[in-house]
C-alpha positions as CSV (number, residue, x, y, z in Angstrom):
1,X,-68.2,-39.8,-2.9
2,X,-66.1,-42.2,-1.0
3,X,-66.7,-45.9,-1.5
4,X,-67.9,-46.7,2.0
5,X,-70.5,-49.2,0.7
6,X,-67.9,-51.0,-1.3
7,X,-65.6,-51.1,1.7
8,X,-68.3,-52.5,4.0
9,X,-69.4,-55.1,1.4
10,X,-65.8,-56.2,0.9
11,X,-65.2,-56.7,4.6
12,X,-68.6,-58.5,5.0
13,X,-67.9,-60.8,2.0
14,X,-64.4,-61.6,3.3
15,X,-65.8,-62.3,6.8
16,X,-68.4,-64.7,5.3
17,X,-65.7,-66.5,3.4
18,X,-63.7,-67.0,6.6
19,X,-66.8,-68.2,8.3
20,X,-67.3,-70.8,5.5
21,X,-63.7,-71.9,6.0
22,X,-62.3,-70.3,2.8
23,X,-59.2,-68.8,4.4
24,X,-56.0,-68.0,2.6
25,X,-52.4,-68.6,3.3
26,X,-49.9,-65.7,3.1
27,X,-48.6,-66.9,-0.3
28,X,-52.0,-67.4,-1.9
29,X,-53.8,-64.9,-4.0
30,X,-57.1,-63.1,-3.3
31,X,-59.2,-61.8,-6.1
32,X,-62.2,-59.5,-6.0
33,X,-64.1,-58.0,-8.9
34,X,-65.6,-54.5,-9.2
35,X,-67.3,-52.6,-12.0
36,X,-66.3,-49.0,-12.9
37,X,-69.2,-46.8,-11.8
38,X,-70.1,-43.4,-13.1
39,X,-68.7,-41.8,-9.9
40,X,-65.3,-43.4,-10.6
41,X,-64.9,-41.7,-14.0
42,X,-63.2,-38.3,-14.3
43,X,-63.5,-35.6,-16.9
44,X,-61.4,-37.5,-19.4
45,X,-63.7,-40.5,-19.3
46,X,-61.3,-42.8,-17.6
47,X,-61.0,-44.1,-14.1
48,X,-59.4,-41.6,-11.7
49,X,-55.9,-42.5,-10.4
50,X,-57.0,-42.0,-6.8
51,X,-60.0,-44.2,-7.2
52,X,-57.8,-47.0,-8.6
53,X,-55.6,-46.9,-5.6
54,X,-58.7,-47.0,-3.3
55,X,-59.9,-50.1,-5.1
56,X,-56.5,-51.7,-4.6
57,X,-56.8,-51.0,-0.9
58,X,-60.1,-52.8,-0.9
59,X,-58.3,-55.8,-2.4
60,X,-55.7,-55.6,0.3
61,X,-58.4,-55.5,3.0
62,X,-60.0,-58.6,1.6
63,X,-56.6,-60.4,1.7
64,X,-56.0,-59.2,5.3
65,X,-59.3,-60.4,6.6
66,X,-59.1,-63.8,4.8
67,X,-55.5,-64.5,6.0
68,X,-56.2,-63.5,9.6
69,X,-54.0,-60.4,9.6
70,X,-56.9,-58.2,10.4
71,X,-58.3,-60.3,13.3
72,X,-59.0,-58.5,16.5
73,X,-58.1,-61.3,18.9
């Protein structure tokens, strides 16, 4: 299953942070936390490499929204 719910919640949380005034400059660091779910684990009981990169992309999306790189105007 693709992490659509995590993607939507990450964007919503980042948009709320921007609305509160918690924006980031380009040189600042954005940090988000996730827990490893059962659907993230492969047959060897470790997180799948593809899922790790997907979670990295969610972090990049949070950074893009909070810095204004993903603004549509």
